[in-house]
N, C-alpha and C positions, 0 to 999 in steps of 0.2 A: 342193683339193689334190691332182695325185698326181702319183708320186715312181717313176725305174728301180726294176726290180728291183734285190734287194742292198745297195741305201744305207739311209744309216740312216733317213731318210723316211721311203719303205718300210715297215721296222719300224714304225717308230711309228705310220706308215698303216693295219697289217695290222692292230697292235695295237686302236687304237681299232676299229675294222670289228667284228675280234673279240668286244670285253669289252665291246657296247656299255649295260653294264649300271656300268659304269667311267667318270666323267666325260674327256673330253678331255683336258682339265686336270690334272686325276690323272698321267695315261699318260704329260704331256709333261714336268711336274714330278718323276714319278720318274724317268724318261731324265737330266734335266739334273740329278737327285743323285748319281745314278750315273757321271755323262760325266765332269761338268766344264761351267768355261765360258770360251771365249776372252773376250779384249775391246780392242779396238781402243784405240791412246793415248787415242783424244777420251773415251771413254765413263768412263777410271778417274776417281779424285776426286780433291780438293786434299787432303787428308785432312782434317787437322783445319783446316784453315784455310779452307773450302771451305764452300757449302751441303746436301752431300750428305753424309750419315752414312758415314763408311769402316768396310771390315771392321774386329774389333778383332781376330780369332782368339782367342775366349774357353776356351775349352780347346786344343781339338787344332787344325790346320792347315785340315782340311779344304780340302788343296790336292792335285792327283795329280799335280805338281810339287813337289821343297824351293823356298823361298825361292833360293838361287842362279839358278835355270832359269824364273822368272817372269817377266824381263826388265824392263820397265816400271811392271808389275803390282805389285813387288816393293818399289821407290820412291814408286810413287803408287798410291793401296791400292785394289782393285774397293770397292764398296759393300758394306756388308752381306750385305743382302740384295736383291732385284728382286720388284716387281709387275708381272704378267704380264696383258694382259689385249687383246682385239679380235683382230684377225688373221683368216686364212682359216677356223678354227673358231669363232671368235665369242664369243674365252676369258672367260668370268667370273674377277675379278680373283685371283688368284694369286700367293702369295708365294712365293717359294722363295730359300733358304740360297744363300750364293754361294759355290761351290765353284771355283777356277782352274784352268784345262788350256788352257797355249796351247795344246794342238794338239784342242783337239776341235771337232767336225762343229758344234755350236751357237755364233753369234759376237753379242754386243751391240757391237754400231757408232752412230754418232750419222749420221741421214740426215734434212737436211731440219729441221735444228732440235731434231730429237726423237730418244731411242732407239729401235732396234728388236734382236728379235730372230730374228736368222735362222740354219736351218740350211743346213746345205751350198748356202746363198748363195741359199733360199729363206725367203722374210719369214715371219715364225709372230706378230708381237705387238709390239705396244708393251710397251718398259718401264719403269717408274718407279721412280726411287731413293727408298729412304725420304732426308726432306728430316734435316737436320742438325739434333739435339735441344738445344736451350738451356741443359740442365745440362752438354753435350760443352763447350761454351765458356769453363766456369771450372773452374780447378785447384784440387788441394787444397793448404792452407800451405804443404806440404813441394814442390810442384810436378808431383807427380805427377796424372795425367790421369784425370778419369770415366770417359773410353774404357778404360783397362788396369786401371780398381780393380773397377771396379760398372758394366761394358759391358750395353744394354738389346738383346736382340735380338726375335724374333717381331713383326715390327713396332712397338717401344718398349714389347708385355703384360710381357715378362719380363727381371728382373734377375738376370741370370748372376754367382756370385759364386764364383769358379773362386780360392779360398782356398790352396789348396797346389796349384801349378802343377805335383808331381813327383811321382809316384807309389815308394812303396815295393817294388812285385812290379819286379822291375829282370833285366832281360838275358834272355836267350833260354827260360832255364828258369821264370819268372817272370810275363812279362808278354804279357799278351794279346797273340795274333797280328795282329790287324787294330788297334791304339791306337796314334797316336805319340806319346801325351800328354808323355813324356820326350825324346824327340828334337825338338819342337817349339820345348819351350822352349831345348833345345839351340840349334837353328838361330835364334832371337829374341837368343838372349844374344852369339853369334857375329857376327850382323845388325849388333848395337849395337843392338839396339832395348828401349826399356823392358820388364820382363817379369821381376816380383815374382813370387820363389819362392815364399814364405810371404807373404801380406799381413795386417799387422796390422791388429788389431781398429779401431784410429781409424781406420787411413784407410780401410778399409768404413765405418765410420759416419760419417765427414766426408763421401763421396763421396755414402751414402744421404743426408743430408743438402741438396745440394747440388739430388739428383735432387727429392726433396720438394719443394723450395722453388719449382724452374723448372719441373719435370713439369707438361705441360698435360691429365693425365688419362688420359695412355697409360699407363704402369706400373700394372700388378694382382696382381704376382707377384714373389718371387725366389727362384733355388735355389742352395742351397747346394754346393759340390762340389768336387772338386778328386781326386789321384790317393788308390790305399787305401793304409790304416796298418796296416804289419803288426808293427810297433813301438812307437816314441812319436814325437810332432814337437814340438818344445819344451817336452819332458818328458813331454806329454799321448797315451794311448792317442787314437784315433779316435773314437769318439763322445764324446768330453769335448774334443777338438780340432773337431772341428765343430760341436759342442754352446756353444762360448765365446760364438762369432758371434752363432747363434741367441738365445741368452740379451741378448746387448748390443743385438742388434737390436730386438726385442721389447720390450725394457726401455724403449729409446729412444723407437719408434713402435711402440708396443700397435696391433699389426693392421691397420697402414694397410696390410698386404701380405700377400698368402696366400707362409706362409710354407713351402717346400719343400726337402730335403736329401735328395742323392745320396751316397750310401755304401755300405759295405759290407752284407750281407746282418748283421746285428749281431745280438747274443743279444739274448729280450726285454727285458730290463731297460733294456738299452742305448738302445731302441727307446721306450721308457718315456719315460730321458731326454732327447727328443729334443721329444718328445711336451710332457714340463713345461716344456721351454723353450719353447713357442709354435708347435714346427712343426706342418702340420696336414699334409703330404703327406709320404709315402716311398718313393724310386724304390730299392730294393733291388738292382741290373740286373744278370740274369741272360744276361743275351749271349747264350745257343744253346741249345737245349733239349736235343738230342740226348743222352746219355751219352757214348758217344766223344768227339762232337766238342769236348763242357766242357772234358773233362780235356786236348784238346790244344790249343784253341785258347786254354783257361783256364786252364795250367798253373800259377798262382799263386793263383787262384780253389780248384782244384781241391788247392792241397795246404796252402792254410791251413786251409780249410775244409769244402770236400768238396762236391760235386754237391746230396745227399741231405741236406745237413743247413743248406745254403743255402735250398733249396727249403722244411724245418719253418718256419729263421728268418721267410720269406718270410710263410708264413700263421699265426705266430707274433705278427709286424706286423700281422696285419688284428685282432688281438682289442683292439692296441693302440692301430690307427688309425680302424678301420673296415675293412671290405675293399676300398670304392670305393676309399677315399683313402691305401693300396698300390698303387702302381704301378710293376712292376719292368719294364725295360724289356730291350729285344734288339734285335740286330744285326741289320736285316734283307737277307740274303744270301750272308754270313758260310757258310751251313748249303754254298753250295754252292763254295765255295774250293778249290782245286786246293792242296796234293794230297789234306787228308784230307776233300774234303767229297763230298755223296751225288753217288752219275753221274746225277740223271735232276730235273726241274722237280717230276715228282710226289714223290718219295721228300721233296723237299726241304719242300716244302707239307705229306704227310701228315704229316711228323716236327715242324714248326713249330705245327700245327692241334694235332695229341695237345697241344701242351706250350699254346695257348690251353683247349684243353678244362679241361686240369686247373688250371689257376688259377680260372678265369671258375667253375667249379664251387664254385669255394669262396666266389666276389662278387670276388676281383680281378681287373681286368679288365688285363693288362700293355699297354705301348704299344710302336712299333718306330722308330727311326729306319733311313733306308736308308743302306746299306755302302760309305761313301766311300773305294775303295781307294788312299790314302795309301800314293805310291813309299817311305817308310824302314821300313816294317812288312810282314813279311814274308807277310803273304797281298795285300797290295797289290800291292810287287814279283812274284809270282807268277801275281796275277791282277789286273792295269792296269784291266781291260776291266768289271770288276766281275764280281756275278752277270746273268744272262741280263735281260733287262725284262722278258722275259713271265715272269717269279717275282716279279720287285715289283708284276707290273698283277696277278697271281691273289693272292697275298695281299692284297691289298687286301680284294677279293672276301671271300674267306676271314674275314677279319678282322670286317668287316660281321656276315655268317654268324653268327658265333662268338657277339656280342657279342649278336644277337638271337638265337640258338640260348636263352642263359641269362639272357635277359633282364634284362642291363645297358644302363648309360646309357654316353653316353662319358665319359672319362675328367673329372674337376675339374682346373682349374687349367690349360685350355690354349685358355681362351678360347672362343670360339663354333663351332662346326660345324658343316658344310656346306661346299660348293662355294661358291664368292663372299664367304664370310665368314672360314674357315678363316685363321689366324694363326701356326700352326705349321710352322716354313719347313722343318725335316733329314729334315720323313717328309710322306708324303698322307693317313695317315689319318683326321686333322681334316676332312679337304676330301672323302669320302668318308659320312661319318656322315651 
């Protein structure tokens, strides 16, 4: 490939050449995740009536325009993920979560009977879409769909149970600056889409029974998650609210899947409660390392728990689950978001690596998702282009180096690592390990 200087194609090619230790697959995947993808109408799905698994909107919108501005993609959903292969870089199979952006320089279109990905009009890769799983074709007794109740992502590896669709960190003084969970709930309700706020335990068990019955061996884990609880939901505090799902799932399907929970960094006794219910992996996400940025970007977490206490609780949880089974997420890229972020990539990388070294020195290996600048969030509104691609590429190398420096293995519960094998779709960190 050769591209005109100043184009997106030139940027990607330059970074592939400058960082040969990072696979081209990962460079491209990071750019797709931070930029989004445009879809021709012929590349959209037939929702639940077709042969392609449609995008489920499993927790956030992960779109760079609101539903009202997605055009045909708001009615005919795009696929949940795409797998890229071939093209001028002879890409190995690379699975990418779909983030829709009608203005993206990346476009998926149908050409001569197959889907192709192009960048600024230049062909990049063959696109394969995830097949419609048999369990999506069956509804619950009350008519609800499996896709809405217990969608699967990561090419079917992970069942994503967002059992609370709203977060009690609410409003500008509490919501995380990058997060659109509350807006996403509102926009789906306004559009008349089914989007249950609190999913009944019975619905979740019924959906899992359908997955268990019709799954062809792809599902290996489930994640229990949703918004943070600062008071109660259904009269229950956070650990008991999410814990009741874990208890019911493990009682009904003992050991069938790897059980994971994403919740706040809770006191040690609550972490133990999750463990006792049968959860094996705990994700108390810290979002961003830097002390100043944490208070500005995650004001609710700072107000209700506080950064230092949050970190203490992460290490306390390592005593309960074992360090390798506590995997806090951070949102890669918000370190550079205006108006608060670092002025340079070097500063942002140095700060993030400081956080990696802190946790990894205790045996805890964080993971990250690539920031999607959703337009209804303050950081997305002010930073529509996200963070520089170079930051994301360098972070992949730094993350891999940090794991090696601390003699740690890839985090469990994410499937197989490696370029051409990884299924984790919202970041390339598993692709480079």
